C-alpha positions in Angstrom: -54.6 -24.6 196.8 -58.2 -23.8 197.4 -60.4 -26.8 196.6 -64.2 -26.9 196.2 -65.8 -30.3 196.9 -69.4 -30.4 196.0 -71.4 -33.1 197.7 -68.8 -33.3 200.4 -71.2 -34.5 203.0 -72.0 -37.6 201.1 -70.4 -41.0 201.2 -67.4 -40.6 198.8 -67.1 -36.9 199.2 -66.7 -37.1 203.0 -64.1 -39.8 202.6 -62.2 -37.7 200.0 -62.2 -34.6 202.1 -60.6 -36.6 205.0 -58.0 -38.3 202.9 -57.1 -35.1 201.0 -56.6 -33.0 204.0 -54.4 -35.7 205.5 -52.3 -36.1 202.4 -52.1 -32.4 201.3 -51.1 -30.0 204.1 -51.3 -27.0 201.7 -54.9 -27.6 200.7 -57.9 -25.6 201.9 -61.2 -27.3 201.2 -64.6 -25.8 200.9 -67.4 -28.4 201.3 -70.5 -27.4 199.3 -73.5 -29.5 200.0 -77.3 -29.2 200.0 -77.6 -31.7 203.0 -80.3 -33.8 201.4 -81.3 -37.0 203.1 -78.0 -38.7 202.2 -75.8 -35.8 203.3 -74.5 -36.0 206.9 -72.1 -33.4 208.4 -71.6 -35.9 211.3 -69.5 -37.9 208.8 -66.9 -35.1 209.0 -67.1 -34.2 212.7 -63.5 -35.4 213.2 -62.1 -32.7 210.9 -64.8 -30.0 211.4 -62.4 -27.8 213.4 -59.5 -28.1 211.0 -58.8 -24.4 209.9 -58.2 -25.7 206.4 -61.8 -27.0 206.2 -65.0 -24.9 205.7 -68.7 -25.7 204.8 -71.2 -23.9 202.7 -74.8 -25.1 202.4 -76.1 -24.7 198.9 -77.7 -26.3 195.8 -75.5 -27.2 192.8 -78.3 -26.2 190.4 -78.6 -22.7 191.8 -76.0 -20.3 190.4 -76.3 -17.8 193.3 -75.4 -20.6 195.8 -72.4 -21.6 193.8 -71.2 -18.0 193.5 -71.0 -17.9 197.3 -68.6 -20.8 197.2 -66.4 -19.4 194.3 -66.3 -15.8 195.7 -63.2 -16.4 197.7 -61.3 -18.0 194.8 -61.2 -21.6 193.8 -58.4 -23.5 192.0 -59.7 -27.0 191.8 -63.3 -28.4 191.9 -64.2 -32.0 192.6 -67.8 -32.7 191.9 -69.4 -35.5 194.0 -72.9 -33.8 194.1 -75.5 -36.2 192.8 -78.6 -38.2 193.4 -77.3 -41.7 193.3 -79.9 -44.3 194.4 -81.0 -46.2 191.3 -84.3 -47.4 192.9 -85.4 -43.9 193.8 -84.6 -42.7 190.2 -87.2 -45.1 188.8 -89.9 -43.1 190.5 -88.4 -39.6 190.9 -86.5 -39.1 187.7 -87.0 -35.4 187.5 -85.0 -35.0 190.8 -82.1 -36.9 189.3 -82.2 -34.8 186.1 -82.2 -31.5 188.1 -79.2 -32.4 190.3 -77.2 -34.7 188.1 -77.6 -33.0 184.7 -78.8 -29.4 185.1 -76.8 -29.0 188.3 -73.6 -30.1 186.6 -74.4 -27.7 183.7 -74.6 -24.8 186.2 -71.4 -25.9 187.9 -69.5 -26.0 184.6 -70.8 -22.5 183.7 -69.7 -21.1 187.1 -66.3 -22.9 187.0 -65.7 -21.5 183.5 -66.6 -18.0 184.6 -64.1 -18.3 187.5 -61.3 -19.8 185.4 -60.7 -22.9 187.6 -57.4 -24.8 186.9 -59.1 -28.2 186.9 -62.4 -29.8 187.5 -62.9 -33.4 188.4 -66.3 -34.8 187.6 -67.3 -38.0 189.4 -69.4 -40.2 187.2 -70.2 -44.0 187.3 -69.5 -47.2 185.3 -73.4 -47.5 185.0 -73.3 -45.2 182.1 -72.1 -48.1 180.0 -75.0 -50.3 180.7 -74.9 -54.0 181.1 -71.8 -55.5 179.6 -71.8 -58.9 177.8 -70.0 -61.7 179.7 -66.3 -61.7 179.0 -66.2 -58.1 177.7 -65.0 -54.9 179.4 -66.1 -51.4 178.8 -63.3 -48.9 177.9 -63.6 -45.2 178.1 -64.4 -45.1 174.3 -67.3 -47.6 174.8 -70.8 -46.4 173.8 -73.1 -45.0 176.6 -76.1 -47.3 177.1 -77.7 -46.2 180.4 -80.5 -48.3 181.7 -82.0 -46.3 184.5 -82.9 -42.6 184.9 -80.0 -42.4 187.4 -77.4 -43.6 184.9 -79.0 -41.6 182.1 -78.7 -38.4 184.1 -75.0 -39.2 184.8 -74.4 -39.9 181.1 -76.0 -36.5 180.3 -73.5 -34.8 182.7 -70.6 -36.6 181.2 -71.6 -35.3 177.8 -71.9 -31.8 179.0 -68.4 -32.1 180.5 -67.0 -33.2 177.3 -68.8 -30.3 175.5 -67.4 -27.7 177.9 -63.9 -29.0 177.3 -64.3 -29.1 173.5 -65.9 -25.7 173.1 -64.4 -23.7 175.9 -61.2 -25.5 176.9 -62.5 -26.0 180.4 -60.1 -28.4 182.0 -62.4 -31.2 183.0 -61.6 -34.8 183.8 -64.3 -37.5 184.2 -64.0 -40.6 186.5 -66.2 -43.6 186.0 -65.9 -45.8 189.0 -67.3 -49.1 189.9 -69.5 -49.8 193.0 -67.9 -48.2 196.0 -68.2 -49.6 199.5 -66.7 -48.6 202.9 -67.5 -46.4 206.0 -70.1 -43.5 206.0 -72.2 -45.0 203.2 -75.9 -44.2 203.6 -77.8 -47.5 204.4 -79.7 -47.6 201.1 -76.9 -49.3 199.0 -76.7 -53.0 199.2 -73.7 -53.5 201.5 -74.6 -51.1 204.4 -78.3 -51.8 203.9 -77.8 -55.6 204.3 -75.5 -55.1 207.3 -77.9 -52.8 209.1 -81.0 -55.0 208.3 -79.1 -58.0 209.6 -78.1 -56.2 212.8 -81.8 -55.2 213.3 -82.8 -58.8 213.1 -84.4 -58.5 209.7 -84.0 -60.4 206.4 -81.8 -59.2 203.5 -84.1 -58.5 200.5 -82.1 -59.8 197.5 -83.3 -58.9 194.0 -84.2 -61.7 191.7 -81.9 -64.7 192.0 -78.9 -62.5 193.0 -77.0 -63.2 189.7 -76.3 -59.5 188.9 -72.5 -59.1 188.8 -70.7 -56.0 190.2 -67.1 -54.9 190.5 -66.4 -53.6 194.0 -63.9 -50.8 194.9 -63.2 -49.6 198.4 -64.0 -45.9 198.8 -60.4 -45.1 200.0 -58.9 -46.7 196.8 -61.4 -44.5 194.8 -60.2 -41.4 196.6 -56.6 -42.2 196.0 -57.4 -42.6 192.3 -59.0 -39.2 192.2 -56.0 -37.6 193.8 -53.8 -39.3 191.2 -55.9 -37.8 188.5 -55.6 -34.4 190.1 -51.9 -34.7 189.9 -51.4 -36.6 186.7 -54.7 -36.8 184.8 -55.1 -35.3 181.3 -57.8 -32.6 180.8 -60.5 -33.9 178.5 -59.9 -37.5 179.3 -62.2 -40.1 181.0 -60.8 -42.6 183.4 -62.4 -45.9 184.5 -61.7 -46.8 188.1 -62.4 -50.3 189.3 -61.5 -52.9 191.9 -59.7 -56.2 191.4 -62.8 -58.4 191.7 -66.1 -59.3 190.2 -68.9 -60.8 192.3 -72.6 -61.6 191.9 -75.0 -60.3 194.5 -75.8 -63.7 196.0 -72.1 -64.4 196.6 -71.7 -60.9 198.1 -74.7 -61.6 200.4 -73.1 -64.9 201.5 -69.9 -63.2 202.3 -71.7 -60.7 204.6 -73.7 -63.5 206.3 -70.4 -65.4 206.9 -68.8 -62.3 208.5 -71.8 -61.6 210.6 -72.1 -65.3 211.7 -75.6 -65.6 210.3 -77.3 -68.4 208.2 -78.7 -68.1 204.6 -82.2 -68.2 206.1 -81.7 -64.4 206.5 -81.9 -64.0 202.6 -85.3 -63.1 201.2 -85.6 -63.2 197.5 -87.7 -60.4 196.1 -89.0 -59.4 192.7 -86.3 -57.9 190.6 -86.3 -54.2 189.8 -87.1 -52.9 186.3 -84.1 -52.6 183.9 -81.7 -54.2 186.4 -78.3 -54.4 184.6 -76.9 -58.0 184.7 -73.2 -57.2 184.6 -70.9 -54.2 185.0 -67.3 -54.5 183.8 -64.6 -51.9 183.0 -61.2 -51.8 181.6 -59.0 -49.7 184.0 -55.7 -49.7 182.1 -55.8 -46.0 181.5 -55.5 -45.0 185.1 -53.3 -47.9 185.9 -50.8 -46.5 183.4 -50.5 -43.5 185.8 -49.4 -45.7 188.6 -52.6 -46.2 190.4 -53.9 -49.7 191.5 -56.4 -50.6 194.2 -54.7 -51.5 197.5 -57.5 -52.9 199.6 -58.3 -56.6 199.2 -62.0 -57.0 198.9 -62.5 -59.6 201.6 -60.4 -57.6 204.1 -62.2 -54.4 203.0 -65.6 -56.1 203.5 -64.7 -57.2 207.0 -63.5 -53.7 207.9 -66.7 -52.2 206.6 -68.9 -54.7 208.6 -66.8 -53.9 211.7 -67.2 -50.2 211.1 -71.0 -50.4 210.9 -71.1 -52.5 214.0 -68.9 -50.1 215.9 -70.8 -47.0 214.6 -74.3 -48.1 215.2 -75.3 -44.7 216.6 -74.2 -43.1 213.3 -76.6 -45.1 211.1 -79.3 -45.3 213.7 -79.4 -41.5 213.8 -79.6 -41.4 210.0 -82.5 -43.9 209.9 -84.3 -42.1 212.6 -84.0 -38.7 211.0 -81.9 -37.3 214.0 -79.1 -36.2 211.7 -81.6 -33.9 209.9 -82.4 -32.3 213.2 -78.7 -31.9 213.9 -78.1 -30.2 210.6 -81.1 -27.9 210.9 -79.8 -26.8 214.3 -76.4 -25.9 212.9 -77.2 -24.7 209.4 -80.5 -22.9 209.2 -79.7 -21.0 205.9 
């Protein structure tokens, strides 16, 4: 099977490629990525010489770029390509609309033209907006996005549904909760707080830290996606979440405990606009297919902290811009 993974140099995409190649000996994977600031080919150095893996630099919103990826024949598409940083979307909304909405539209058109057998679109639980305490969003819940980021992802979800209904394009949508694990760009709360603490700085916590999130290890999410490739129903949406809910202050305290630091490292800062209070999703649909998260959150968090400690060179390069120079040397087109 020939698989196109868009956004494969990013956090979840790079983890997915590694796990997919290990678990599917008959797959050939084409990694299609624009290599923006959050894309890092060094996240895939360990498999870069695998003959089943190839890379094409390209923009999901440019049809000509996508045609290069499809020209050798593609059976399955897994779309991770996205701008994902909520804070950035508050001030650069047009960038998020171009990649997350227009880009998905171009991808759907191209996939339809090339008659792909299945397309997995990676979305987010943030499209449901803040969920009232005690309630859980199902796949049928209304979309109430609060940020330009989540609004652009909701638009992409609606496009995917429209292409399934009008053209029969075999699209499956996943909406996962907050992912964490290795190779995540240090702008999201867990790697950001770890790297700030390692640099001797304080952890800037929004508001009073009462915002509640569900945490899912990236490897569990990748296994869920593989489950849907095998057993998911085209046209359906699947929530994917972990087995825990935690407010951001409690999360920060867990990180400080693992790092052996005191709460004096916490710096409370002004909350961001439109900050959703609580995310919560019902995952019974995918669980009925036999998937459940396997990684305990406390153990996964310890492993993640250890990974960032042991791979300081990886994130120091990212923060210094050295990975951009590496990519420019190797991929000039």
